[in-house]
C-alpha positions in Angstrom: 0.1 -15.8 4.3 0.1 -13.2 1.6 0.3 -13.1 -2.2 3.8 -12.9 -3.6 2.7 -10.6 -6.4 1.1 -8.2 -3.9 4.3 -8.1 -1.8 6.5 -7.5 -4.9 4.2 -4.7 -6.1 4.1 -3.2 -2.6 7.9 -3.2 -2.4 8.1 -1.5 -5.9 5.6 1.2 -4.9 7.4 1.9 -1.6 10.7 2.1 -3.4 9.4 4.7 -5.9 7.6 6.5 -3.1 10.9 6.8 -1.2 12.6 7.9 -4.4 10.1 10.6 -4.9 10.5 11.9 -1.4 14.2 11.9 -1.8 14.1 13.7 -5.1 11.8 16.4 -3.7 14.1 17.1 -0.8 17.5 16.7 -2.5 19.6 19.0 -4.5 19.1 17.3 -7.8 15.3 17.8 -7.6 15.9 21.5 -7.4 17.9 21.5 -10.6 15.9 19.1 -12.7 12.2 18.8 -12.5 12.5 16.2 -15.2 14.0 13.6 -12.8 11.4 14.5 -10.2 8.6 14.1 -12.7 9.9 10.8 -13.9 10.1 9.4 -10.4 6.5 10.7 -9.8 5.2 9.0 -12.9 6.9 5.7 -12.0 5.5 5.9 -8.4 2.0 6.5 -9.8 2.4 3.6 -12.2 3.5 1.3 -9.4 0.5 2.4 -7.3 -1.9 1.7 -10.2 -0.4 -1.7 -10.8 -0.8 -2.6 -7.2 -4.4 -1.4 -7.0 -5.2 -3.3 -10.2 -3.7 -6.5 -8.9 -5.5 -6.1 -5.5 -8.8 -5.8 -7.3 -8.4 -9.3 -8.8 -6.2 -11.0 -6.2 -8.2 -13.6 -4.4 -6.0 -13.5 -1.3 -6.3 -9.7 -1.0 -10.1 -9.9 -1.6 -10.5 -12.6 1.0 -8.4 -10.6 3.5 -10.3 -7.4 2.9 -13.6 -9.2 3.3 -12.4 -10.8 6.6 -11.3 -7.4 7.9 -14.6 -5.8 6.9 -16.6 -8.5 8.6 -14.5 -8.2 11.7 -15.0 -4.4 11.8 -18.7 -4.8 11.3 -19.2 -7.5 14.0 -20.8 -6.2 17.1 -18.5 -5.9 20.1 -19.4 -8.1 23.1 -19.0 -6.6 26.5 -16.4 -8.1 28.6 -17.9 -9.8 31.7 -16.3 -9.5 35.0 -14.7 -12.7 36.3 -16.2 -14.4 39.3 -14.1 -15.1 42.3 
């Protein structure tokens, strides 16, 4: 289960990121740096909003803590099965 706001902000960021990549590789990016700059600013704004929300989102904080605890936990060796 995830936070609906996190999901919306992630989709927004991914959309602007895709738009920036398209602008850099397309013909209109070669003619107008203004459009490319606008897309880049909007992508960075979306990234900033996502990071700000994640810093206060209880679901994201809980998930990050759980993943950190799982990564820090010592690995147990797998014992061979007896026949």
